[in-house]
C-alpha positions as CSV (number, residue, x, y, z in Angstrom):
1,X,56.9,72.8,125.9
2,X,55.3,71.5,129.1
3,X,53.6,74.1,131.3
4,X,53.4,74.1,135.0
5,X,50.1,73.0,136.5
6,X,49.1,75.0,139.6
7,X,47.4,72.9,142.3
8,X,46.0,74.1,145.6
9,X,47.8,71.5,147.8
10,X,45.7,72.6,150.8
11,X,42.7,71.1,149.0
12,X,44.4,68.4,146.8
13,X,46.4,66.0,148.9
14,X,48.8,63.9,146.7
15,X,50.2,60.7,148.0
16,X,53.3,61.4,150.1
17,X,55.5,58.9,148.5
18,X,55.0,57.8,144.8
19,X,57.0,55.2,142.9
20,X,56.7,55.3,139.1
21,X,57.6,52.0,137.4
22,X,57.7,50.5,134.0
23,X,60.1,49.1,131.4
24,X,62.9,51.0,129.8
25,X,61.7,53.6,127.3
26,X,58.1,53.9,128.8
27,X,58.8,57.4,130.3
28,X,58.9,56.7,134.0
29,X,61.7,59.1,134.8
30,X,60.2,61.9,132.8
31,X,56.8,61.4,134.5
32,X,58.4,61.2,137.9
33,X,60.2,64.5,137.4
34,X,57.1,66.3,136.1
35,X,55.0,65.0,139.0
36,X,57.7,66.1,141.4
37,X,57.6,69.6,139.9
38,X,53.9,69.8,140.2
39,X,53.7,68.6,143.8
40,X,56.9,70.3,144.9
41,X,58.4,66.9,145.9
42,X,61.9,65.6,146.0
43,X,62.9,63.0,143.5
44,X,64.6,59.6,144.1
45,X,65.9,58.6,140.7
46,X,67.8,55.6,139.3
47,X,71.4,56.5,138.4
48,X,71.7,54.5,135.2
49,X,74.5,56.7,133.9
50,X,76.6,55.7,136.9
51,X,76.5,52.0,136.1
52,X,79.8,51.2,134.2
53,X,78.4,47.8,133.0
54,X,75.2,49.0,131.4
55,X,76.6,49.6,127.9
56,X,78.3,46.2,127.9
57,X,75.1,44.6,129.1
58,X,73.1,45.9,126.1
59,X,75.9,44.7,123.8
60,X,76.2,41.3,125.3
61,X,73.6,40.6,128.0
62,X,74.9,37.1,128.9
63,X,78.4,38.3,129.6
64,X,77.6,41.5,131.6
65,X,74.2,40.7,133.2
66,X,75.5,39.8,136.7
67,X,77.8,42.8,137.4
68,X,75.1,45.1,135.9
69,X,72.4,43.7,138.1
70,X,74.6,43.7,141.3
71,X,75.6,47.3,140.6
72,X,72.0,48.4,140.4
73,X,71.1,46.4,143.5
74,X,73.8,47.9,145.6
75,X,73.2,51.4,144.3
76,X,69.4,51.2,145.1
77,X,70.2,49.7,148.5
78,X,72.5,52.7,149.2
79,X,69.7,55.1,148.1
80,X,67.2,53.3,150.4
81,X,69.7,53.5,153.3
82,X,70.1,57.3,152.7
83,X,66.3,57.5,153.0
84,X,66.4,55.5,156.2
85,X,69.0,57.8,157.7
86,X,66.9,60.9,156.8
87,X,63.2,61.6,157.1
88,X,62.2,58.2,155.8
89,X,58.8,57.9,157.5
90,X,57.5,61.3,156.4
91,X,58.6,61.4,152.8
92,X,57.5,63.8,150.2
93,X,59.2,62.1,147.3
94,X,58.7,60.6,143.9
95,X,60.9,57.7,142.8
96,X,61.4,56.2,139.3
97,X,62.0,52.7,140.8
98,X,60.4,50.3,143.2
99,X,62.9,48.3,145.2
100,X,60.6,45.3,145.4
101,X,60.8,45.0,141.6
102,X,64.6,44.7,141.6
103,X,64.6,40.8,141.4
104,X,62.5,41.0,138.3
105,X,65.4,42.1,136.2
106,X,67.6,39.4,137.8
107,X,65.1,36.7,136.9
108,X,65.0,37.9,133.3
109,X,68.7,38.4,132.6
110,X,70.6,36.0,134.8
111,X,71.3,32.3,134.4
112,X,70.6,29.8,137.2
113,X,74.0,30.1,138.9
114,X,74.1,33.8,138.6
115,X,70.7,34.1,140.0
116,X,71.8,32.2,143.1
117,X,74.6,34.7,143.6
118,X,72.2,37.6,143.2
119,X,69.7,36.2,145.6
120,X,72.4,35.6,148.2
121,X,73.5,39.2,148.0
122,X,69.9,40.4,148.1
123,X,69.2,38.4,151.3
124,X,72.3,39.9,153.0
125,X,71.1,43.4,152.5
126,X,69.0,44.7,155.3
127,X,66.5,47.0,153.6
128,X,64.1,48.9,155.7
129,X,62.2,50.0,152.6
130,X,59.6,52.8,152.8
131,X,56.3,51.6,151.3
132,X,54.9,53.9,148.6
133,X,51.5,55.5,149.1
134,X,51.0,54.9,145.4
135,X,52.7,52.9,142.7
136,X,52.3,54.0,139.1
137,X,53.0,51.3,136.5
138,X,53.4,52.6,133.0
139,X,52.7,50.1,130.2
140,X,53.4,50.2,126.5
141,X,54.0,47.5,123.8
142,X,57.5,46.6,123.0
143,X,57.4,48.2,119.5
144,X,56.4,51.5,121.1
145,X,59.2,51.2,123.6
146,X,61.8,50.6,120.9
147,X,60.6,53.6,118.9
148,X,60.9,55.8,122.0
149,X,64.3,54.4,122.9
150,X,65.6,55.1,119.3
151,X,64.1,58.6,119.4
152,X,65.9,59.7,122.6
153,X,69.2,58.5,121.3
154,X,70.9,57.4,124.5
155,X,74.2,55.8,123.4
156,X,74.2,53.0,126.0
157,X,70.7,51.9,124.7
158,X,71.5,51.6,121.0
159,X,71.8,47.8,121.2
160,X,68.5,47.1,123.0
161,X,66.4,44.8,120.9
162,X,62.7,44.0,120.5
163,X,63.0,40.5,121.9
164,X,64.5,41.8,125.2
165,X,61.8,44.4,125.6
166,X,59.1,41.8,124.9
167,X,60.6,39.6,127.6
168,X,60.9,42.5,130.0
169,X,57.3,43.6,129.4
170,X,56.0,40.1,130.2
171,X,58.0,40.0,133.4
172,X,56.6,43.4,134.4
173,X,53.0,42.3,133.7
174,X,53.4,39.2,135.7
175,X,55.0,41.1,138.6
176,X,52.2,43.7,138.8
177,X,49.5,41.2,138.3
178,X,50.2,39.9,141.8
179,X,51.4,43.2,143.4
180,X,49.3,44.1,146.4
181,X,51.7,45.9,148.7
182,X,50.5,49.4,147.9
183,X,47.8,51.2,145.9
184,X,48.5,50.6,142.2
185,X,47.7,52.7,139.2
186,X,48.2,50.9,135.9
187,X,48.5,53.3,133.0
188,X,48.3,52.6,129.3
189,X,51.1,54.9,128.2
190,X,51.2,53.9,124.5
191,X,48.9,56.5,123.1
192,X,49.2,59.4,125.6
193,X,51.9,61.9,126.2
194,X,51.7,63.3,129.8
195,X,55.0,65.0,129.4
196,X,54.3,67.3,126.5
197,X,50.5,67.2,126.2
198,X,48.8,69.4,128.8
199,X,45.4,67.7,128.5
200,X,47.0,64.2,129.0
201,X,48.9,65.4,132.0
202,X,46.1,67.3,133.7
203,X,43.7,64.4,133.3
204,X,46.2,62.0,134.7
205,X,46.9,64.2,137.7
206,X,43.2,64.6,138.4
207,X,42.7,60.8,138.2
208,X,45.8,60.2,140.4
209,X,44.6,62.5,143.1
210,X,41.3,60.6,143.4
211,X,43.0,57.3,144.3
212,X,43.0,56.3,147.9
213,X,43.4,52.5,147.8
214,X,43.2,49.4,145.6
215,X,44.1,48.7,142.0
216,X,43.1,51.2,139.2
217,X,43.4,51.1,135.4
218,X,43.9,54.3,133.4
219,X,43.3,53.8,129.7
220,X,42.2,57.2,128.3
221,X,41.7,58.1,124.6
222,X,44.7,60.0,123.3
223,X,44.4,63.8,122.8
224,X,45.6,65.0,119.4
């Protein structure tokens, strides 16, 4: 059972807007929720359960890729618009998605004609996106991801296969190799458990709070 870490936020100044990213199964939503609890931040989370096409996508990616991707795009755009209408420029939030990454999934899952449709819709959306003060990218090999996906037992994810996760991992690595829009923390999440292991989590938070700019790599030894 995870414990609450007490921080003196008058001394420690967390980034005001954090986006946690990574492929399915890597633990981004769980980490976003725990960081939000620690920092007393609001969360901005993907609503995967609200996507009516997702189960069909994992059963037959070719048939359901376009409606699945467009649903996520419009959903995320609506969430960004809600931020814009609210206190967008002074956020105290942690998100489990980065809007700039949305085209990554489209490029992986859509054929050439579908990608043109997606890109046309994307261009029509006027997105005044808040820039995160820190982006956290969680990495793990595809075989680790498939183990975690199977362990959590989400019905819509039962048909995810290793080949898809491998392709997705490669797309993520390429995207973040060139990402420079915000400070970036790349975490090897394969051998640590910052959700349930207090040492792992505390060390990660301490490292996170030291970041002010640039690109950083966090590759700690696992705690047993």
